[in-house]
C-alpha positions in Angstrom: 116.7 74.0 106.3 119.1 76.9 106.8 118.0 79.1 109.6 117.9 82.7 108.7 120.5 84.9 110.4 119.2 87.7 112.4 121.4 90.8 112.8 120.7 92.0 116.3 123.6 94.5 116.2 122.0 96.3 113.2 118.6 96.5 115.0 120.1 98.0 118.2 122.3 100.4 116.4 119.3 101.9 114.6 118.3 103.5 118.0 121.8 104.8 118.6 121.9 106.6 115.2 118.3 107.9 115.7 119.6 109.7 118.8 122.6 110.9 116.9 120.3 112.5 114.4 118.4 114.2 117.2 121.7 115.5 118.5 122.6 116.8 115.1 119.5 119.0 115.2 119.7 120.1 118.9 123.5 120.6 119.4 123.5 119.1 122.9 127.1 120.2 123.8 127.0 123.7 122.4 126.3 125.3 125.9 129.6 123.8 127.2 132.0 123.6 124.2 131.5 124.6 120.6 134.4 122.3 119.6 133.0 119.3 121.4 129.6 119.9 119.9 131.1 120.2 116.4 132.9 116.9 116.8 129.7 115.2 118.1 127.2 116.7 115.7 129.2 117.5 112.5 131.5 114.5 112.5 130.4 111.6 114.7 126.7 112.0 114.0 127.5 111.9 110.3 127.6 108.1 110.5 123.8 108.0 111.1 122.4 108.5 107.6 125.0 106.4 105.9 124.2 103.6 108.4 120.5 103.7 107.3 121.6 103.6 103.6 123.9 100.7 104.3 121.2 98.8 106.2 118.8 99.2 103.2 121.6 98.1 100.8 122.5 95.1 103.0 119.0 93.7 102.7 118.3 94.9 99.2 121.3 94.4 97.0 122.4 90.9 95.9 124.9 90.0 93.2 122.9 86.8 92.6 119.4 88.3 92.1 118.3 91.2 90.0 114.6 90.8 90.4 113.5 94.5 90.2 110.4 93.7 92.2 112.6 93.9 95.3 113.7 97.4 94.4 110.2 98.4 93.5 108.9 97.3 96.9 111.6 99.3 98.7 110.9 102.4 96.6 107.1 102.1 97.1 107.5 101.7 100.9 110.0 104.6 101.2 107.8 106.8 98.9 104.8 106.1 101.2 106.7 107.0 104.3 107.9 110.2 102.5 104.4 111.2 101.5 103.1 110.7 105.1 106.1 112.7 106.4 105.4 115.6 104.0 101.7 115.6 105.0 102.6 115.6 108.7 104.8 118.7 108.3 102.5 120.8 106.2 101.2 122.7 109.3 104.8 123.5 110.3 105.6 124.5 106.7 102.7 126.9 106.8 103.9 128.3 110.1 107.4 128.8 108.7 105.8 130.6 105.7 107.3 127.9 103.3 104.5 128.4 100.8 105.1 132.2 100.5 108.6 131.8 98.9 109.4 133.1 95.4 109.2 130.6 92.5 107.1 128.3 94.7 106.3 125.6 92.2 109.9 124.9 91.0 111.2 125.1 94.5 108.6 122.6 95.8 109.5 120.2 93.0 113.2 120.6 93.8 112.6 120.1 97.5 110.4 117.0 96.9 113.0 115.4 94.6 116.2 116.3 96.4 116.1 118.4 99.5 112.9 117.4 101.4 110.2 119.8 102.3 111.7 120.1 105.8 115.4 120.0 106.5 115.6 116.4 107.7 113.4 114.8 105.1 116.1 114.9 102.4 117.1 111.4 103.5 113.9 109.8 102.0 114.3 111.0 98.4 118.0 110.4 98.7 117.3 106.8 99.7 115.0 106.3 96.8 117.4 107.8 94.2 120.5 106.2 95.8 118.9 102.7 95.9 117.9 103.0 92.2 121.4 104.1 91.1 123.2 101.5 93.2 120.8 98.7 92.0 121.3 99.7 88.4 125.1 99.6 88.5 125.2 96.4 90.5 122.9 94.7 88.0 124.8 96.0 85.0 128.4 95.7 86.0 128.5 93.8 89.4 129.3 94.9 92.9 133.0 95.7 92.6 132.7 98.0 89.5 129.5 99.5 91.0 131.5 100.4 94.1 134.1 102.1 91.9 131.5 104.2 90.1 129.6 105.2 93.2 132.8 106.0 95.0 133.7 108.3 92.1 130.3 110.0 92.5 131.0 110.4 96.2 134.4 112.1 95.4 132.6 114.5 93.1 130.2 115.2 95.9 132.9 115.8 98.4 134.1 118.9 96.6 130.6 120.4 96.8 130.5 119.6 100.5 133.3 119.2 103.0 136.0 120.1 100.5 134.2 122.9 98.7 136.9 125.4 99.8 139.3 123.6 97.5 137.0 123.5 94.5 136.1 127.2 95.1 139.7 128.1 94.3 139.6 126.6 90.9 137.4 128.6 88.4 136.2 125.6 86.4 135.2 123.6 89.4 133.6 126.7 91.1 131.5 127.2 88.0 130.6 123.5 87.8 129.4 123.3 91.4 127.6 126.5 90.9 125.4 124.9 88.3 125.0 121.8 90.5 123.8 124.0 93.4 121.2 125.6 91.1 119.8 122.1 90.4 119.9 121.0 94.0 121.2 122.8 97.1 123.5 120.0 98.3 125.7 117.3 96.9 124.7 115.4 100.0 121.8 113.7 98.1 120.8 110.6 96.3 123.1 111.0 93.4 126.5 111.8 95.0 126.1 110.8 98.6 123.8 107.8 99.0 124.7 105.2 96.2 128.2 104.3 97.6 126.7 103.3 101.0 124.0 101.2 99.3 126.7 99.3 97.4 128.8 98.9 100.5 125.8 97.4 102.3 125.4 94.9 99.4 129.1 94.1 99.4 129.0 93.2 103.2 125.7 91.3 102.7 127.3 89.2 99.9 130.5 88.7 101.8 132.5 90.0 98.8 135.2 91.0 101.2 136.0 88.6 104.0 137.4 90.0 107.3 137.4 88.9 110.9 135.7 90.7 113.8 139.0 91.7 115.2 140.3 93.2 112.0 137.0 95.0 111.4 137.1 96.5 114.9 140.7 97.7 114.5 139.8 99.1 111.0 136.9 101.0 112.5 138.9 102.4 115.4 141.6 103.7 113.0 139.2 105.1 110.4 136.9 106.6 113.0 139.9 108.4 114.6 141.1 109.6 111.2 137.6 110.9 110.3 137.5 113.0 113.4 140.9 114.4 112.7 139.8 115.0 109.1 136.7 116.9 110.2 138.6 119.0 112.7 141.3 119.8 110.2 138.8 120.9 107.5 136.8 123.0 110.1 140.0 124.8 111.2 140.9 125.6 107.6 137.3 126.7 107.0 137.0 124.6 103.8 133.6 123.2 104.4 130.5 124.5 102.5 128.7 121.8 104.4 130.1 119.0 106.6 128.5 115.7 105.6 130.9 114.1 103.3 134.4 113.1 104.6 136.9 110.9 102.8 137.2 108.6 105.9 133.5 108.3 106.3 133.3 105.6 103.7 135.9 103.2 105.1 134.7 104.0 108.6 131.2 103.0 107.7 132.4 99.8 106.1 134.3 98.6 109.2 131.5 99.8 111.6 128.8 98.0 109.7 130.9 94.9 109.4 131.4 94.8 113.1 127.7 95.1 113.7 127.0 92.0 111.5 128.9 89.8 113.9 126.3 90.5 116.6 123.5 88.1 115.9 120.5 86.9 117.9 116.8 87.4 118.1 115.3 90.0 115.8 114.1 93.2 117.5 111.7 94.4 114.8 110.2 97.2 116.9 113.5 99.0 116.9 113.4 99.5 113.2 110.0 101.2 113.4 111.0 103.2 116.5 114.1 104.5 114.9 112.1 105.6 111.8 109.5 107.3 113.9 112.1 109.2 116.0 113.8 110.3 112.8 110.6 111.6 111.2 108.9 113.3 114.2 111.9 114.7 116.2 111.8 118.2 114.5 108.1 118.4 115.5 109.1 117.4 119.1 111.8 120.2 119.0 109.0 122.7 118.3 106.8 121.1 120.9 109.4 121.3 123.6 110.2 124.9 122.7 106.5 125.7 122.8 106.0 124.1 126.2 109.1 125.8 127.6 107.8 129.2 126.4 104.4 128.6 127.9 105.8 127.5 131.3 108.5 130.0 131.4 111.2 127.3 131.4 113.3 128.6 128.4 116.4 128.9 130.5 116.1 125.3 131.6 114.6 123.4 128.6 116.1 125.5 125.7 119.1 127.5 126.8 120.7 124.5 128.3 121.5 122.5 125.2 122.1 119.2 126.8 118.8 119.3 128.7 117.1 120.4 125.5 118.5 117.4 123.7 117.4 115.0 126.5 113.9 116.5 126.6 113.5 116.2 122.8 114.8 112.6 122.9 112.5 111.6 125.7 109.4 113.1 124.0 110.4 111.5 120.7 110.8 108.1 122.3 107.5 108.4 124.1 105.7 109.3 120.9 107.3 106.3 119.2 106.3 104.0 122.0 102.7 105.3 121.9 102.6 104.7 118.2 103.8 101.1 118.6 101.2 100.5 121.3 98.5 102.0 119.1 99.7 100.0 116.1 99.6 96.8 118.1 96.0 97.4 119.2 94.6 98.4 115.8 96.3 95.7 113.8 94.4 92.5 113.0 95.8 89.7 115.1 98.0 87.5 113.0 98.2 83.8 113.3 101.9 83.9 113.4 103.7 84.5 116.7 107.1 85.1 118.2 109.4 82.4 119.4 109.1 83.9 122.9 105.5 82.8 123.0 106.2 79.1 122.2 104.9 76.7 124.8 104.7 73.4 123.0 105.3 72.8 119.3 105.6 75.0 116.2 106.3 75.4 112.5 109.2 77.5 111.3 108.9 79.1 107.9 112.1 80.3 106.2 110.8 83.2 104.0 114.3 83.7 102.6 114.2 80.2 101.2 110.7 80.9 99.8 112.1 84.0 98.0 115.0 81.9 96.7 112.7 79.2 95.3 110.6 81.9 93.5 113.8 83.2 91.9 114.9 79.8 90.8 111.5 78.7 89.5 111.1 82.0 87.5 114.4 81.5 85.8 113.3 78.0 84.8 110.1 79.2 83.2 109.7 80.2 79.5 109.9 83.9 78.7 106.7 85.8 79.6 105.4 82.9 81.7 104.2 84.1 85.1 104.4 82.1 88.3 101.0 81.4 89.9 101.6 80.5 93.5 99.3 77.8 94.8 98.6 78.5 98.4 95.6 76.4 99.2 95.3 74.5 102.5 97.2 77.2 104.4 99.9 77.3 101.7 100.5 73.6 102.2 100.7 74.1 105.9 103.1 77.1 105.7 100.6 79.8 106.6 98.7 81.4 103.7 98.8 85.0 104.9 102.5 85.2 105.6 103.4 83.3 102.4 101.2 85.3 100.1 102.2 88.6 101.7 105.8 87.7 101.2 105.2 86.7 97.6 103.2 89.9 96.9 106.1 92.0 98.2 108.5 90.4 95.7 106.2 90.9 92.8 104.1 87.7 92.6 100.6 88.8 91.4 98.9 85.5 90.7 97.6 83.0 93.3 95.5 79.9 93.3 93.4 78.6 96.2 90.9 75.8 96.6 87.9 77.6 98.1 86.2 80.9 98.0 86.8 81.4 101.8 90.5 81.0 101.2 90.3 83.7 98.5 88.3 86.1 100.7 90.8 85.7 103.5 93.6 86.7 101.3 91.7 89.8 100.0 90.9 90.8 103.6 94.6 90.8 104.3 95.3 93.0 101.3 96.7 90.5 98.9 96.8 92.0 95.4 96.6 90.4 91.9 94.5 87.5 90.5 93.2 84.9 93.0 92.0 81.9 91.1 89.7 79.4 92.9 90.6 76.0 91.6 87.6 74.2 93.2 83.8 74.4 93.4 82.0 77.5 94.7 78.3 77.5 95.1 76.7 79.9 92.5 74.7 81.4 95.4 78.0 83.0 96.5 78.4 84.9 93.2 78.0 88.2 95.0 81.1 87.5 97.1 83.1 86.4 94.0 82.3 89.8 92.5 82.8 91.8 95.7 86.3 90.4 96.5 87.4 90.3 92.8 88.0 86.6 92.9 88.4 84.5 89.7 86.3 81.3 89.7 87.0 78.1 87.8 84.1 77.0 85.6 83.8 73.3 86.1 81.2 72.4 83.5 78.5 74.0 81.3 75.6 73.7 83.7 77.6 75.3 86.5 78.5 78.2 84.2 74.9 78.8 83.3 73.9 78.8 86.9 76.7 81.2 87.8 75.8 83.5 84.9 72.2 83.6 86.1 73.2 85.2 89.4 73.6 88.5 87.6 77.0 89.5 89.0 80.0 90.2 86.7 82.5 87.5 87.5 86.0 86.7 86.3 86.4 83.0 85.4 88.9 80.5 84.1 87.5 77.6 82.1 88.8 74.2 83.2 89.3 71.6 80.4 89.3 67.9 81.2 92.0 66.3 79.1 92.1 62.9 80.7 92.0 63.2 84.5 88.2 63.0 84.5 87.8 65.2 87.6 86.5 68.8 86.9 86.2 70.5 83.6 84.7 70.5 80.1 85.2 67.5 77.8 87.4 68.0 74.8 84.2 67.6 72.7 82.5 70.5 74.4 83.8 73.1 72.1 80.5 74.7 71.3 79.6 74.8 75.0 82.9 76.5 75.7 82.2 79.0 73.0 78.9 79.9 74.7 80.7 80.5 78.0 82.9 83.1 76.2 79.6 84.9 75.1 77.9 84.7 78.6 76.8 88.2 79.7 78.2 88.1 83.2 81.2 85.8 82.8 84.5 87.4 81.9 86.7 84.6 80.7 90.2 85.5 81.7 91.9 82.1 81.4 91.6 78.5 80.3 93.5 75.6 81.6 93.9 71.9 82.1 95.7 69.7 84.7 98.3 67.0 83.9 97.5 64.0 86.1 100.8 62.0 85.6 103.3 64.8 85.0 105.2 63.6 88.1 106.2 60.3 86.3 108.9 59.8 83.7 107.7 56.3 82.8 107.3 55.9 79.1 103.5 55.1 79.3 102.9 58.1 81.6 104.9 60.5 79.4 102.9 59.3 76.4 99.6 60.0 78.3 100.8 63.4 79.3 101.6 64.3 75.7 98.1 63.2 74.7 96.7 65.5 77.4 98.8 68.4 76.1 97.9 67.7 72.5 94.2 67.5 73.4 94.3 70.8 75.2 95.9 72.6 72.3 93.6 71.0 69.8 90.6 72.5 71.7 92.3 75.9 71.8 92.8 75.7 68.0 89.1 74.9 67.5 88.2 77.9 69.6 90.4 80.1 67.5 88.8 78.9 64.4 85.5 80.1 65.8 86.9 83.6 66.3 87.4 83.2 70.0 90.2 85.4 71.3 92.2 83.1 73.6 92.7 84.3 77.2 95.6 83.4 79.4 96.4 79.7 79.2 98.1 77.4 81.8 98.9 73.7 82.0 101.8 73.2 84.2 101.7 72.5 87.9 105.0 71.9 89.8 105.8 68.7 88.0 104.5 70.1 84.8 107.2 72.7 84.9 110.0 70.3 86.2 109.3 67.6 83.6 107.8 69.6 80.7 109.6 73.0 80.9 109.3 73.5 77.2 105.5 74.1 77.4 105.0 77.8 76.7 102.0 79.2 78.7 101.0 82.4 80.4 101.0 80.9 83.9 102.7 78.0 85.7 100.7 76.9 88.7 103.4 76.1 91.2 102.5 74.4 94.5 104.7 71.9 96.3 107.9 73.0 94.4 107.4 76.6 95.7 108.0 75.2 99.2 111.3 73.6 98.2 110.3 70.0 98.1 108.9 67.3 95.8 105.8 65.2 96.5 107.5 61.8 97.1 110.9 60.6 98.1 113.1 59.7 95.2 111.1 61.5 92.5 113.1 62.1 89.4 112.6 65.2 87.3 114.1 66.5 84.1 115.0 69.9 85.7 117.2 69.6 88.7 116.6 73.0 90.4 118.2 74.3 93.6 115.0 74.3 95.6 115.3 74.8 99.4 112.8 73.5 102.0 110.8 76.3 103.5 109.2 74.5 106.5 110.6 73.0 109.7 108.5 71.3 112.3 109.8 71.5 115.9 108.8 70.7 119.4 110.4 70.8 122.8 111.3 68.4 125.6 108.8 69.0 128.4 109.5 65.9 130.6 112.3 63.4 131.0 111.9 60.0 132.7 114.1 57.2 133.7 112.7 53.7 133.1 114.0 50.3 133.9 114.5 47.3 131.6 111.2 45.6 131.1 109.0 48.6 131.8 106.5 49.7 129.1 105.7 53.1 127.5 102.4 54.4 126.1 99.1 52.9 125.0 98.8 49.1 124.7 102.3 48.8 126.2 103.5 48.9 122.6 107.1 49.6 123.7 108.9 47.4 126.3 112.4 48.7 127.3 115.1 46.2 126.6 117.5 48.2 128.8 117.5 50.9 131.4 116.5 53.9 129.4 116.0 57.6 129.4 112.9 58.9 127.6 111.6 62.4 126.7 108.0 63.5 126.2 107.3 66.0 123.4 104.0 67.9 123.3 103.0 67.1 119.7 100.7 64.4 118.4 98.5 63.3 115.5 96.0 66.1 116.3 98.8 68.4 115.2 99.2 66.6 111.9 102.1 64.4 112.8 101.1 60.9 111.6 100.3 58.2 114.1 101.8 55.7 111.6 105.2 56.9 112.8 104.8 55.2 116.1 107.0 52.4 117.5 110.2 53.3 115.7 108.8 54.1 112.3 109.7 57.7 112.8 112.6 59.7 114.3 113.3 63.2 115.6 116.5 65.2 116.0 117.8 66.4 119.4 121.2 68.0 119.7 121.9 66.7 116.1 121.2 63.1 117.1 118.5 61.0 115.4 116.4 59.4 118.2 113.5 57.0 117.7 109.9 57.5 118.5 108.9 54.8 120.9 105.4 53.5 121.8 102.3 54.9 120.1 101.9 58.5 119.1 99.1 60.0 121.1 96.7 62.8 120.1 98.8 65.4 121.9 102.1 63.8 122.8 104.8 61.5 121.7 107.8 59.9 123.4 111.3 59.4 122.2 114.3 57.4 123.5 117.1 59.8 124.4 119.3 57.2 126.2 122.2 57.7 123.7 122.0 61.5 123.6 124.1 63.3 126.2 123.0 66.4 128.1 119.3 66.5 127.1 117.4 68.9 129.3 113.8 70.1 129.6 113.2 72.9 127.2 115.6 71.6 124.5 114.4 71.7 120.9 113.4 68.6 119.1 113.2 68.8 115.3 110.6 66.5 113.6 111.1 68.0 110.1 114.2 70.0 109.2 117.8 70.4 110.1 119.6 70.2 113.5 123.3 70.7 113.0 124.5 68.4 110.2 121.6 66.0 110.6 118.3 66.4 108.7 114.9 64.8 108.5 113.4 65.7 105.2 109.6 65.9 104.8 109.8 63.5 101.9 111.3 60.9 104.3 108.5 61.4 106.8 105.9 61.1 104.0 107.5 58.0 102.7 107.5 56.3 106.1 103.7 56.7 106.3 103.1 55.7 102.7 101.9 59.2 101.8 103.1 62.3 99.9 104.4 65.6 101.2 101.4 67.4 99.9 99.1 65.5 102.2 101.4 65.5 105.2 102.0 69.3 105.2 98.4 70.3 104.5 97.3 68.3 107.5 99.5 70.2 109.9 97.0 71.1 112.7 95.7 74.6 113.4 97.1 74.3 116.9 100.6 74.7 115.6 102.0 78.2 115.8 103.9 79.5 112.8 107.2 81.3 113.2 108.3 83.4 110.1 112.1 83.6 110.0 
């Protein structure tokens, strides 16, 4: 499994630019030197907002994926932040007599769409509009052409900003920009300013342009110096209407951001939140500091001295952001995932980027209008149901399947949206909960449906049809009973489905049986249609149903094991050969190293006798964590430092032992990989399942609740 890269440099630089924005609105050097303050706040600090745009573009825009759900998620999140920010500043707007202006309604609309209802909030609508424009052009014409068009928009914007003094001398341009300024006060907005930086972020993310750290640093040093010279030159000539858009700002930001991407390490997620809080609340903190200074008679100290004023506003803003993070930590429901820093024995790593990749690949393989239904029963096959379903929700997946009502309720309590289909049995006495949490129940036979209907709660249901597996569902001959279900007072039939029991096999006999199942299902649907039943959503395919029978055209495809990037068994052959990537890795750590002599034994029943002087390591993971005991005595291996080492002796409930004699420089605390990659070596979960005569579905779903989950 490819480990997700974490861009520590981007995280830390968020805080630096947050302080630059505070500086931009407090002019910290104005008491000492107007020129120095101009350079700091009107030139250097201008890298702040483009940095935020590029960061969003870096994680948002890809030339390989045009799933608009990613854009929608970004827009929804930014819109929510914008709405909260507008609400926060209503009291300040009232104090500033904002609502007493002439032509209030059109001005409010203009401010909300372009300028922000307070001077610093323009960034949020600009981010929304700029992201949409950048995404559209990248999708339609690719990154390089999108860069050309957005760069053109930026050039148009320049002559309404830092180079307006030039445009003002040309009557046609002066008239043109006059009309623009009637529509919106600035060309520093989401149309002319933001898109080019979103595209630049996407270009760097996709490594469209390859440069070394040294070359990027040199490029930044040169362009940064030229940008300062450009800003000073324009200022001296008094050409600027505003001072946000410099020619050299674009290449300067490209090189600066590229430099930051070389600094990788642990993710510092709190910095992202802190930077956003500081950005949003710092004008309020400016007012607060001024108010306190006036009350205490400290204007000369806290206000008149610009540097101290900047420091005070910064300290208060940071303090508020810290308090917010502490409050957020205490009120948030404790998640079952944890940070790597908390690890003390063994853990699961879940690569959410690979999960997103698999969704994209599977959706492209589906028939038109077929929707992916993510099967996340049994803790999402051991991957962690909350984190997985939340991630899927964020990228637009709105259909889920679970095995039990309690699994469904848990998802709802964590805010998962969309259909949640319970594939298994639920006691009719829990009908009230099915209704309360808007869960969709599988109707497994006629008597069950009657009992469920009698509970008196309106419930969404899918009807299961048994076409040959003989597990749950109505017989193919139960057409009249199925019709009665459609007419039940309290049952809202939203779907009907069957399950293919040998879809994983391409043997002639099994393929023939599968075709009989498919034919039987559609024959029953045809009989329902003849009886004037309007057919609901239909679904047949599971993972192997899609991989081996992609031609089946249904409303849903129930994807389980393939969603997590693997097949059920080692060596399975499928018609579709998709680029699916494993999502889960299982890891532990060396907690004890021992030297044993030839002839000494290890573990229960002395199942291992050393044939040479050996070095062994103890790992704190055992069969109580879901790692099969059948892998004892050399039947299984783990990876340490990229070397495959054998499991020796019998696996215990809580520990196992490996022979590290042939691996150099193993130390206590080193990571051992039981499933996944270590360097060029890999132990696939299909291999592990094969070694214990099982399938990956069983192996993963048995991962013990003691294992912590790390979402990468």
